C-alpha positions as CSV (number, residue, x, y, z in Angstrom):
1,M,-1.5,18.8,-42.3
2,P,-2.8,15.5,-43.7
3,Q,-5.8,14.0,-41.8
4,P,-5.3,11.0,-39.6
5,S,-6.8,7.6,-41.5
6,L,-9.7,5.9,-40.0
7,R,-7.5,3.1,-39.2
8,N,-5.0,4.8,-37.5
9,T,-7.7,6.6,-35.4
10,L,-9.0,3.2,-34.6
11,A,-5.6,1.9,-33.6
12,L,-5.0,4.9,-31.4
13,A,-8.7,4.4,-29.6
14,A,-7.6,0.6,-29.0
15,V,-4.5,1.3,-27.4
16,C,-6.2,4.3,-25.1
17,L,-8.7,1.9,-24.1
18,A,-6.5,-1.1,-23.4
19,A,-4.0,1.5,-21.2
20,L,-7.3,2.5,-19.2
21,M,-8.7,-0.7,-18.7
22,F,-4.9,-2.0,-17.2
23,G,-5.0,1.1,-14.6
24,L,-8.4,0.1,-13.7
25,E,-7.5,-3.4,-13.1
26,I,-4.7,-2.5,-11.1
27,S,-6.7,0.2,-9.0
28,S,-9.9,-2.4,-8.2
29,V,-7.8,-4.3,-5.8
30,P,-7.6,-1.6,-3.0
31,V,-11.3,-0.8,-3.2
32,I,-12.3,-4.3,-2.5
33,L,-9.7,-5.0,0.6
34,P,-12.0,-3.5,3.1
35,A,-15.0,-5.7,2.0
36,L,-12.5,-8.7,2.1
37,E,-11.5,-7.8,5.6
38,D,-14.8,-7.9,6.5
39,R,-15.7,-11.3,4.7
40,L,-12.9,-13.0,5.6
41,Q,-12.5,-11.7,9.0
42,G,-9.0,-11.0,8.4
43,R,-6.9,-7.9,9.4
44,F,-6.5,-5.2,7.1
45,T,-2.5,-5.6,7.3
46,D,-2.8,-9.1,6.3
47,L,-4.7,-8.4,3.5
48,Q,-2.3,-6.3,2.0
49,W,-0.7,-9.4,0.9
50,I,-3.3,-9.8,-1.4
51,M,-2.4,-6.7,-3.1
52,N,1.2,-7.5,-3.1
53,A,0.4,-10.8,-4.7
54,Y,-2.0,-9.2,-7.4
55,T,0.6,-6.8,-8.2
56,I,3.4,-9.2,-8.6
57,A,1.3,-11.4,-10.9
58,C,0.5,-8.4,-13.1
59,T,3.8,-7.5,-13.1
60,V,5.3,-10.8,-14.3
61,V,2.5,-11.2,-17.2
62,L,3.2,-7.8,-18.6
63,M,6.8,-8.7,-18.2
64,A,5.9,-12.0,-20.2
65,T,3.8,-10.3,-22.6
66,G,6.7,-7.9,-23.8
67,A,8.8,-10.7,-24.2
68,L,6.6,-12.4,-26.2
69,A,5.9,-9.0,-28.1
70,D,9.7,-8.7,-29.0
71,R,9.8,-12.2,-30.2
72,F,6.3,-12.6,-32.2
73,G,5.5,-8.7,-33.2
74,R,3.8,-6.1,-31.0
75,K,0.6,-5.9,-33.0
76,R,0.3,-9.8,-33.3
77,V,0.4,-10.2,-29.6
78,F,-1.7,-6.7,-28.8
79,V,-4.7,-8.4,-30.8
80,L,-4.1,-11.7,-29.1
81,S,-4.4,-10.0,-25.6
82,I,-7.4,-8.0,-26.7
83,A,-9.1,-11.5,-27.8
């Protein structure tokens, strides 16, 4: 079996790190909702709109990035997104 090259290993590590960071980004909003509730004196059900808006914004950016990747190349858009 051929050994994977260093370049392939680094590319895999970059993709895995990006996927991990996106998962952490999405899961950070529910964690801060109680603190926002305390600071803004809002009800928790009202602050769910923050979660909804953040999720919709992330989805829109993800879909737009996918369209750009189809048009200009996945590698180019990925490297630009990481930068």
